[in-house]
C-alpha positions in Angstrom: -55.6 68.2 -19.8 -54.3 68.2 -23.3 -54.0 64.9 -25.3 -51.6 65.9 -28.1 -52.0 62.5 -29.9 -55.7 61.8 -29.1 -56.7 60.5 -32.6 -53.6 58.3 -33.1 -53.7 57.0 -29.5 -57.3 56.0 -29.9 -56.6 54.2 -33.2 -53.6 52.4 -31.7 -55.5 51.2 -28.6 -57.6 48.9 -30.8 -54.9 47.8 -33.2 -51.3 48.5 -32.1 -48.6 49.1 -34.6 -44.9 48.9 -33.9 -43.9 51.4 -36.6 -44.3 55.0 -37.5 -48.0 55.6 -37.7 -50.2 58.4 -39.1 -53.9 59.1 -39.6 -54.8 60.8 -42.8 -57.7 63.2 -43.6 -58.8 63.8 -47.2 -59.4 67.5 -48.0 -59.6 69.2 -51.4 -58.8 65.8 -53.1 -55.5 65.6 -51.2 -54.4 63.3 -48.3 -53.1 65.3 -45.3 -51.5 64.0 -42.2 -54.1 64.4 -39.4 -52.3 62.9 -36.4 -49.1 61.0 -35.7 -47.6 58.8 -33.1 -44.3 59.5 -31.3 -42.2 57.4 -33.6 -43.5 59.2 -36.7 -42.7 62.6 -35.1 -39.2 61.5 -34.4 -38.8 60.8 -38.2 -39.4 64.5 -38.9 -43.1 64.3 -39.8 -45.6 66.8 -38.5 -49.3 67.5 -38.7 -50.7 69.3 -41.8 -48.1 68.0 -44.3 -49.0 66.1 -47.4 -49.2 62.4 -47.1 -47.1 62.0 -50.3 -44.3 64.1 -48.7 -44.6 62.1 -45.5 -44.0 58.8 -47.3 -40.9 60.3 -49.0 -39.4 61.1 -45.5 -40.6 57.8 -44.0 -41.1 55.0 -46.4 -42.2 52.5 -43.7 -45.0 54.8 -42.5 -48.3 53.0 -41.6 -51.4 55.0 -42.2 -55.1 54.7 -41.7 -58.0 57.0 -42.5 -58.9 59.4 -39.7 -62.3 59.1 -38.0 -63.2 62.5 -36.4 -66.6 61.2 -35.2 -64.9 58.4 -33.2 -62.4 60.9 -31.8 -65.2 63.1 -30.5 -66.9 60.1 -28.9 -63.6 59.1 -27.3 -63.1 62.6 -26.0 -66.6 62.5 -24.5 -65.7 59.3 -22.7 -62.6 60.9 -21.3 -64.7 63.8 -20.1 -66.9 61.5 -18.2 -63.8 59.8 -16.8 -62.3 63.1 -15.7 -65.3 63.8 -13.4 -63.6 61.5 -10.9 -61.4 64.5 -10.1 -64.0 67.2 -10.0 -67.6 67.8 -11.1 -66.8 70.7 -13.4 -65.4 69.3 -16.6 -65.7 70.6 -20.2 -64.2 69.8 -23.6 -61.5 72.2 -24.8 -61.3 72.0 -28.5 -61.0 68.6 -30.2 -58.2 67.1 -28.1 -58.4 68.7 -24.6 -60.3 69.0 -21.4 -60.6 71.8 -18.9 -61.3 71.1 -15.2 -62.2 73.5 -12.4 -60.5 71.6 -9.5 -61.2 74.3 -6.9 -61.9 72.6 -3.6 -61.0 69.1 -5.0 -57.2 69.0 -4.8 -57.2 68.1 -1.1 -58.9 64.9 -1.9 -55.7 63.8 -3.7 -53.2 65.1 -1.2 -52.5 68.3 -3.1 -52.2 69.5 -6.6 -48.9 67.8 -7.5 -50.2 64.4 -6.3 -53.4 64.8 -8.3 -51.5 65.6 -11.5 -49.2 62.7 -10.9 -52.2 60.4 -10.6 -53.6 61.7 -13.8 -50.4 61.0 -15.7 -50.2 57.5 -14.2 -53.7 56.6 -15.4 -53.2 58.1 -18.8 -49.9 56.2 -19.3 -51.5 53.0 -18.2 -54.3 53.6 -20.8 -51.7 54.3 -23.6 -52.5 58.0 -23.9 -50.2 60.9 -24.3 -51.1 63.6 -21.7 -49.8 67.1 -20.9 -51.1 68.9 -17.9 -51.2 72.5 -16.8 -52.6 73.9 -13.6 -53.1 77.6 -12.8 -55.4 80.2 -11.3 -56.9 81.0 -14.7 -58.2 78.9 -17.6 -55.9 80.7 -20.1 -52.8 80.2 -18.0 -53.5 76.5 -17.5 -54.0 76.1 -21.3 -50.7 77.8 -21.9 -48.8 75.6 -19.5 -50.3 72.4 -20.9 -49.5 73.3 -24.5 -46.1 75.1 -24.1 -44.7 74.4 -20.7 -46.2 71.6 -18.6 -46.3 72.4 -14.9 -48.1 74.2 -12.0 -48.3 78.0 -11.7 -48.1 79.2 -8.0 -51.2 81.1 -6.8 -51.1 84.7 -7.9 -48.0 84.2 -10.0 -49.5 83.6 -13.5 -47.5 86.3 -15.1 -44.2 85.0 -13.9 -45.1 81.4 -14.9 -46.0 82.5 -18.4 -43.3 85.1 -19.0 -41.0 82.7 -20.9 -43.7 81.1 -23.0 -44.2 82.1 -26.6 -47.1 84.4 -27.5 -48.9 81.5 -29.1 -49.6 80.3 -25.6 -52.3 83.0 -25.3 -54.6 81.1 -27.7 -54.1 83.6 -30.5 -54.6 83.1 -34.2 -51.7 82.4 -36.5 -52.0 85.8 -38.2 -51.8 87.6 -34.8 -48.8 85.5 -33.7 -47.0 86.3 -37.0 -47.7 90.0 -36.6 -46.3 90.0 -33.0 -43.2 88.1 -34.0 -42.5 90.7 -36.8 -42.7 93.4 -34.1 -40.1 91.6 -32.0 -42.6 90.4 -29.4 -42.0 86.7 -29.1 -42.8 85.9 -25.5 -45.6 86.7 -23.1 -43.2 88.6 -21.0 -42.3 90.9 -23.9 -46.0 91.4 -24.5 -46.7 92.4 -20.8 -44.0 95.1 -20.9 -45.3 96.7 -24.1 -47.8 99.6 -24.0 -51.3 98.4 -24.4 -52.8 101.2 -26.5 -50.6 100.7 -29.6 -51.2 97.0 -29.5 -55.0 97.4 -29.4 -55.0 99.9 -32.2 -52.8 97.7 -34.4 -53.9 94.2 -33.6 -57.4 94.6 -32.2 -58.9 94.1 -28.8 -58.8 90.3 -28.9 -55.1 90.2 -28.2 -55.5 92.1 -24.9 -58.6 90.1 -24.0 -56.6 86.9 -24.2 -53.8 88.4 -22.2 -56.1 89.6 -19.5 -57.8 86.2 -19.3 -54.5 84.4 -18.9 -53.4 86.8 -16.2 -56.7 86.8 -14.3 -57.6 90.4 -15.0 -60.7 89.3 -16.9 -62.9 86.4 -15.8 -63.4 83.3 -17.9 -65.8 80.7 -16.7 -66.0 76.9 -17.3 -69.4 75.6 -18.4 -69.5 71.9 -18.0 -71.5 69.9 -20.5 -74.8 68.5 -19.3 -75.1 64.8 -18.9 -77.7 63.3 -21.2 -80.9 62.5 -19.4 -81.4 58.9 -18.3 -84.8 57.6 -19.1 -85.3 54.8 -16.5 -87.6 54.4 -13.5 -87.7 51.7 -10.8 -90.3 50.4 -8.4 -89.6 48.1 -5.4 -92.4 46.2 -3.6 -92.6 45.4 0.1 -94.1 42.0 -0.8 -93.7 40.0 -4.0 -96.5 40.2 -6.6 -97.4 37.8 -9.4 -100.8 38.5 -10.8 -101.0 40.0 -14.3 -103.3 42.8 -13.1 -100.8 43.7 -10.3 -97.9 43.8 -12.8 -99.9 45.9 -15.2 -100.9 48.3 -12.4 -97.2 48.8 -11.5 -96.3 49.2 -15.1 -98.9 52.0 -15.3 -97.2 53.8 -12.4 -93.8 53.4 -14.0 -95.1 54.7 -17.4 -96.5 57.8 -15.8 -93.1 58.7 -14.2 -91.2 57.8 -17.4 -93.5 59.7 -19.7 -93.4 62.8 -17.5 -89.6 62.8 -17.8 -89.9 62.3 -21.6 -92.3 65.2 -21.8 -90.1 67.5 -19.8 -87.3 66.9 -22.4 -89.6 66.9 -25.4 -88.7 63.4 -26.3 -90.6 60.2 -27.2 -89.7 56.5 -26.7 -89.3 54.1 -29.6 -88.1 51.1 -27.6 -89.1 50.3 -24.0 -87.7 47.5 -21.9 -89.6 46.3 -18.8 -87.4 44.2 -16.4 -89.1 42.1 -13.8 -86.8 40.9 -11.0 -88.1 37.8 -9.3 -87.3 36.7 -5.7 -85.2 33.8 -7.2 -82.9 36.4 -8.8 -84.3 35.8 -12.3 -84.9 38.9 -14.4 -87.2 38.3 -17.4 -87.8 41.3 -19.5 -90.5 42.5 -21.9 -89.3 44.6 -24.9 -91.7 46.8 -26.6 -90.8 48.4 -30.0 -93.1 51.2 -31.0 -94.0 52.1 -34.5 -93.6 55.8 -33.7 -92.1 57.9 -30.8 -94.7 58.0 -28.0 -94.9 59.4 -24.5 -98.6 58.9 -23.8 -99.1 56.3 -20.9 -102.7 55.6 -21.9 -101.6 54.5 -25.4 -98.5 52.6 -24.4 -99.9 50.6 -21.4 -102.2 48.3 -23.5 -99.3 47.4 -25.7 -97.5 45.7 -22.8 -100.4 43.3 -22.0 -99.3 40.5 -24.4 -95.7 40.5 -23.2 -96.5 40.7 -19.5 -99.0 37.9 -19.7 -96.3 35.6 -21.1 -93.9 36.2 -18.3 -93.4 33.5 -15.6 -93.5 35.3 -12.3 -92.1 32.3 -10.4 -92.3 32.8 -6.7 -93.1 36.5 -7.1 -91.7 39.7 -8.5 -90.2 42.1 -5.9 -88.8 44.8 -8.3 -89.7 46.3 -11.7 -87.7 48.6 -13.9 -88.8 50.4 -17.0 -86.2 52.0 -19.3 -86.5 53.7 -22.7 -83.6 52.2 -24.7 -84.2 54.3 -27.9 -85.5 57.8 -27.6 -86.3 60.3 -30.4 -87.1 64.0 -30.4 -90.9 64.7 -30.0 -91.6 68.4 -29.8 -94.8 69.7 -28.3 -97.6 70.0 -30.8 -101.0 71.7 -30.9 -103.7 69.2 -29.9 -107.3 69.2 -31.2 -110.3 69.8 -29.1 -111.3 66.1 -29.3 -109.6 63.8 -26.8 -109.9 60.7 -29.1 -106.8 59.5 -30.8 -106.5 60.7 -34.4 -106.2 58.5 -37.4 -102.4 58.3 -37.6 -102.2 57.5 -33.9 -104.6 54.6 -34.3 -102.6 53.3 -37.2 -99.3 53.5 -35.3 -100.9 51.6 -32.4 -102.1 48.9 -34.8 -98.7 48.6 -36.4 -97.1 48.3 -32.9 -99.6 45.5 -31.9 -98.9 43.5 -35.0 -95.2 44.2 -34.8 -95.0 42.6 -31.4 -96.1 39.4 -33.0 -94.3 39.3 -36.3 -91.7 42.1 -36.0 -91.9 45.7 -37.0 -89.6 45.1 -40.0 -92.1 42.7 -41.5 -94.8 45.4 -41.7 -94.1 47.4 -44.9 -95.7 50.1 -47.0 -95.3 51.2 -50.6 -93.8 54.7 -51.2 -93.5 56.5 -54.5 -90.2 56.7 -56.2 -88.9 59.2 -58.8 -88.8 57.0 -61.9 -91.0 56.6 -65.0 -90.1 52.9 -65.2 -93.1 51.0 -63.9 -91.0 48.5 -61.8 -89.0 51.4 -60.3 -91.9 53.8 -59.5 -92.3 52.5 -55.9 -90.2 51.6 -52.9 -91.0 49.1 -50.1 -90.1 50.5 -46.7 -90.9 49.4 -43.1 -94.0 51.2 -41.9 -92.5 51.9 -38.5 -89.6 53.9 -39.9 -91.3 55.7 -42.8 -94.1 58.2 -43.2 -96.9 57.8 -45.8 -96.8 60.2 -48.7 -99.6 61.8 -50.6 -99.4 59.4 -53.6 -97.9 58.8 -57.0 -97.9 61.4 -59.7 -98.3 60.0 -63.2 -99.7 61.6 -66.3 -101.3 58.3 -67.2 -103.2 55.8 -65.0 -101.2 52.9 -63.7 -102.5 49.4 -62.9 -103.1 48.3 -59.3 -101.3 45.0 -59.9 -97.9 44.8 -61.6 -96.1 41.5 -62.5 -93.2 40.4 -64.7 -94.0 40.8 -68.4 -95.9 37.8 -69.8 -95.7 37.3 -73.6 -98.8 36.9 -75.7 -99.3 36.2 -79.4 -99.8 39.3 -81.6 -98.6 41.1 -84.7 -98.4 44.8 -85.7 -98.0 47.8 -83.5 -101.6 47.9 -82.3 -103.2 45.6 -79.7 -104.4 42.3 -81.1 -108.1 41.9 -81.5 -108.0 38.5 -79.9 -105.3 36.8 -77.8 -104.8 34.2 -75.2 -103.4 35.1 -71.7 -103.1 32.7 -68.8 -105.0 30.0 -70.8 -108.0 32.5 -71.1 -109.2 33.5 -74.6 -109.7 37.3 -74.6 -110.9 39.7 -77.3 -110.2 43.5 -77.3 -113.2 45.8 -76.8 -111.4 49.1 -76.3 -107.7 50.1 -76.4 -106.2 53.4 -75.2 -102.7 54.4 -76.1 -99.9 54.2 -76.9 -97.7 55.6 -74.0 -94.1 55.4 -75.0 -91.6 54.8 -72.1 -87.9 54.8 -72.8 -85.4 52.9 -70.6 -83.2 54.7 -68.1 -79.8 54.3 -69.8 -77.9 55.1 -66.6 -79.3 52.0 -64.9 -78.6 48.4 -65.8 -81.8 46.4 -66.1 -82.0 43.2 -68.1 -85.7 43.5 -68.5 -85.4 46.8 -70.3 -82.5 46.0 -72.7 -85.0 45.5 -75.5 -85.4 49.3 -75.8 -88.6 51.3 -76.0 -91.9 50.2 -74.9 -95.4 51.3 -76.2 -98.0 50.7 -73.4 -101.7 50.3 -74.0 -104.7 50.2 -71.7 -106.8 47.4 -73.1 -110.4 46.6 -72.0 -111.5 43.1 -73.0 -115.1 41.9 -73.7 -114.6 39.4 -70.9 -114.2 42.2 -68.3 -110.4 42.1 -67.9 -108.7 45.5 -68.0 -105.0 44.8 -68.8 -101.8 46.8 -69.4 -100.1 45.7 -72.5 -96.9 46.9 -74.1 -95.3 46.4 -77.5 -91.5 46.4 -78.2 -90.7 48.0 -81.6 -87.0 47.0 -81.6 -87.8 43.3 -81.1 -91.5 43.0 -82.1 -93.6 41.4 -79.5 -96.5 41.9 -77.2 -96.5 41.4 -73.4 -99.0 41.8 -70.5 -97.5 43.5 -67.4 -100.4 44.6 -65.2 -104.0 44.5 -64.5 -106.3 47.4 -63.5 -108.8 47.0 -60.7 
C-alpha cells in the first residue's frame, strides 16, 4: 500500500483547498516542495523543486509548512487501520505500508476484491492509494510504485519485466549507472550476466533483484502494539464500603504494577473508575509526583479520593488505568526495605498535590546568571529534580525583595540610616562586590548601570544586603541575611 500524497492528503483532510496545493520543507535556508496535490502536479510541479521556482510556474499555488511528525502519526494510524485485512502489517518508508495477506484474501472473496475494497475506503477517506500484490515483498513494492496490479503466483519475473530498474528499490546512483549501460528495465537486467554486474555495481543490485524474484527471502516484521496499562475487576455482588473498595484497588494495583515492571515503566497518572449498578461511573484520578510502580506506596494515596466517592446502590466493576506512563528502568536497591528520603518526599508531594494541585507545589532551582533576581528559577516540584545548590563566589542573602531606597551619601555604606521606619547604624561592612548588568537582556531595574553590593551588619542585629549605584548615586536595600 503506497500513499503517494500522504502528507498533502493529511493536511487537506483538516482544511480542504480548491487550488494547487503544496507542503514546504525548509532545508539549508531554502524552501523546498515536500508534497503536492494532484492539481499542483498537473501544473508541472514536482517534489524536490525550489518553492520560488514552483511559484513562478504556478502563481496561485497555496502552500503550508510540512509537519513530518504529524505525517508519521498519521501513517501509524493507517497501519492500525490496515490490520483489518491481516495481522502482519509494517510501515514501508515514510509513505507506505507492507502487508502479509497470506491466508487472509479468502475473507474478502479473493485478492482482486480485497484490493478493490482498499481503494474504495481510501477514496472515501480522501487518500491517494496505489496497490501492488505479489509473491514477494520486492515485487509488490515495484508494482505499487511503477505499475499497479497483481502479479500471478510464480510469475514475478514476467510481471516486472517491463518495469524500470528503479522498481527494484535501488539508489539513484545505481539506477543512473544501469541506464548508462543500456539496462533500463528489469527484463534487461534479468538477461544480463550476473558476474559483471556484481563486479561493477556491487552485490546490493543482485540482492534486490533476487528479493523481488523470490530467490532470496525477505520477511515482514510487524511493529509491536504499545502495551496497554489497564486492568479490570468485576464483582459477583455490589460493594460499597471504603475498605472493600480499597482492598479491590490493592488487587488492581498489584496486577497493573506487575505489567509496568515487566516493561520497565512507571505510572505518573492513574485513573480508578468505579462503575455503579445505576450505570454511574465516578472516577478517582491520582497524579503522582514521580513515576512509580510500587503498590505499597501508591495504595495509601488513593484513600482520600476513594473516601469521597458516592457508591450509590453499590459498585459492581472497577477499572484501573495508567493514563500517563514514563520509563522507569530497574535500579539497584539498598539492603534496607524502608523508603529512601527522595521516595518519602515524592509521596508527600503527591499527597499535598491531590489537595491543592501538583502545579502549585514548587521548588527553587539555580539559574546561570550573576544577576541576583535571575539567579534562580521556580519550577513545579513534580516535574523537576532538586539540584546540589547555587554556586556563588560571595554569600547571597536568604531573602530577596525589590530594591528599597535609603538615605546615604558617598560610595561607602552610611554609618546610620533608616529602613522600614527602623533607625539602624552600621557596625561592620564587607565589600564591595561589583555586578554589571547583562546587556543582552532588557530589565528596567538594571538600566541604572553598575551596582556595588555590600554586606552590612547593623548594631541592632540586622544583616542587610545594600548596593550603591555609581552612575546615579544612591543607596538601596535588596536583601536580608538569616
